[in-house]
C-alpha positions as CSV (number, residue, x, y, z in Angstrom):
1,M,7.1,4.7,18.2
2,L,8.7,7.3,20.4
3,G,10.4,9.2,17.5
4,L,7.0,9.5,15.7
5,D,5.5,11.0,18.8
6,L,8.3,13.6,19.1
7,V,7.9,14.5,15.5
8,Y,4.1,14.9,16.1
9,Q,4.7,17.2,19.1
10,Y,7.2,19.3,17.2
11,R,5.0,19.6,14.1
12,K,1.9,20.5,16.2
13,L,3.8,23.3,18.0
14,L,5.4,24.6,14.8
15,G,2.0,24.4,13.0
16,K,0.4,26.5,15.8
17,C,3.2,29.0,15.6
18,E,3.0,29.2,11.7
19,S,-0.8,29.6,11.8
20,G,-0.5,33.0,13.7
21,L,-2.0,31.7,16.9
22,G,1.4,32.1,18.7
23,L,2.9,30.0,21.5
24,D,2.9,30.6,25.2
25,V,6.2,30.5,27.1
26,E,5.9,26.8,28.0
27,E,5.2,25.9,24.4
28,M,8.2,28.0,23.2
29,I,10.4,26.2,25.6
30,A,9.1,22.8,24.5
31,L,9.5,23.7,20.8
32,T,13.1,24.9,21.4
33,S,13.9,21.7,23.3
34,L,12.4,19.4,20.6
35,E,14.2,21.3,17.9
36,A,17.5,20.9,19.7
37,S,16.9,17.1,20.0
38,F,16.6,16.9,16.2
39,L,19.8,18.8,15.4
40,T,22.1,17.1,12.9
41,E,25.9,17.0,13.2
42,D,26.2,16.5,9.4
43,R,27.4,19.5,7.5
44,D,24.9,19.0,4.7
45,E,22.0,21.3,3.9
46,R,19.5,19.6,6.3
47,K,18.3,21.6,9.3
48,H,17.2,18.4,11.2
49,R,18.4,14.9,11.2
50,R,16.2,12.1,9.8
51,D,16.1,8.8,11.6
52,R,16.0,5.5,9.8
53,V,12.9,3.5,10.5
54,D,10.9,0.7,9.1
55,F,7.1,0.7,9.4
56,T,4.1,1.1,7.1
57,C,1.8,4.0,6.6
58,R,-1.0,4.9,4.3
59,L,-0.8,7.6,1.6
60,R,-4.2,9.2,0.8
61,G,-5.1,11.7,-1.9
62,A,-8.0,13.4,-3.6
63,D,-7.8,11.3,-6.8
64,G,-8.2,7.9,-5.2
65,L,-4.7,7.5,-3.8
66,N,-5.0,5.1,-0.9
67,D,-1.9,3.0,-0.7
68,R,0.0,1.2,2.0
69,V,3.7,2.0,1.7
70,R,7.0,1.7,3.8
71,V,8.5,4.6,5.7
72,G,12.3,4.4,5.6
73,E,13.2,7.8,7.2
74,I,11.4,10.3,9.4
75,G,12.4,13.6,11.0
76,P,10.7,16.8,12.0
77,G,10.8,18.2,8.5
78,G,9.3,15.2,6.7
79,L,9.7,11.6,5.7
80,V,10.9,9.3,3.0
81,C,8.5,6.6,1.7
82,R,9.4,3.6,-0.4
83,Q,7.4,1.1,-2.5
84,T,5.0,3.9,-3.5
85,P,3.0,4.4,-6.6
86,F,3.8,7.4,-8.9
87,V,2.9,10.7,-7.1
88,E,3.5,14.0,-8.8
89,E,6.0,16.4,-7.2
90,G,4.3,19.4,-5.5
91,R,1.1,17.4,-4.8
92,L,-0.4,17.6,-1.3
93,I,-1.3,14.2,0.3
94,E,-2.2,12.8,3.7
95,V,0.0,10.4,5.5
96,V,-1.7,8.2,8.0
97,I,0.5,6.3,10.5
98,D,-1.3,3.9,12.8
99,D,0.3,2.8,16.1
100,A,-1.9,-0.2,17.1
101,E,0.0,-0.7,20.4
102,V,-1.4,2.5,21.8
103,D,-4.5,2.9,19.6
104,L,-3.3,6.1,18.0
105,S,-3.4,7.3,14.4
106,Y,-1.1,10.1,13.4
107,R,-2.3,12.2,10.4
108,F,0.1,14.5,8.6
109,T,-0.5,16.7,5.5
110,C,2.6,16.5,3.3
111,R,3.9,17.9,0.0
112,V,5.7,15.6,-2.3
113,T,9.2,17.2,-2.8
114,W,11.0,14.6,-4.8
115,L,10.3,11.3,-6.6
116,R,12.9,8.6,-7.6
117,E,12.7,5.1,-9.1
118,D,12.7,2.4,-6.4
119,V,12.4,-1.4,-6.8
120,G,10.5,-2.6,-9.9
121,D,7.7,-0.3,-10.9
122,D,7.6,1.4,-7.5
123,F,9.0,4.8,-6.4
124,A,10.6,6.4,-3.4
125,I,9.2,9.8,-2.5
126,G,10.4,12.6,-0.2
127,L,7.6,14.3,1.7
128,T,7.7,17.6,3.6
129,F,5.3,18.2,6.4
130,V,2.8,21.1,5.9
131,G,0.8,22.7,8.7
132,S,-0.4,21.0,11.9
133,P,-0.8,17.3,12.3
134,L,-3.9,15.5,13.7
135,L,-3.8,12.8,16.3
136,V,-6.8,10.4,16.5
137,H,-7.3,8.3,19.6
138,H,-9.0,5.0,18.9
139,G,-10.9,3.4,21.8
140,R,-10.8,-0.3,22.3
141,T,-14.1,-1.8,21.4
142,E,-14.1,-4.2,24.4
143,H,-14.1,-1.2,26.8
144,V,-17.0,0.5,25.0
145,E,-19.0,-2.8,25.1
146,D,-18.2,-3.2,28.8
147,A,-19.4,0.4,29.5
148,I,-22.6,-0.2,27.5
149,D,-23.3,-3.4,29.4
150,R,-22.8,-1.6,32.7
151,I,-25.1,1.2,31.7
152,A,-27.8,-1.3,30.6
153,A,-27.5,-3.2,33.9
């Protein structure tokens, strides 16, 4: 999920900048380059383009929200999820996107910016990224078991 990794890199640098930590020269160049790659040619109000995608993620929240939903669009400013339960506008939630091919889990804090009816009783929601994301590296269990066997031998 190359686009997802670029969004993660962009959000991580932007989050560091917004937190007051500041960026070094190399990070500023990287942020500028990433931002340029997301420019939109549309004349609408969007600062960045959103790419159409089709994968699942998990929405998690403080009141027991823990639902697998579909991601239909993603960009450096946020994403659009479909087939979601009702989630109030303005609410902060965590979006967890697992990439099993490379054993990575991307974690984004998001604010619900809009909610629309979708198919059946489900909703489509627009989410805006907030702060810095987190990237969790999952180790393959067979490698851990092999290492433990070698240590024991």
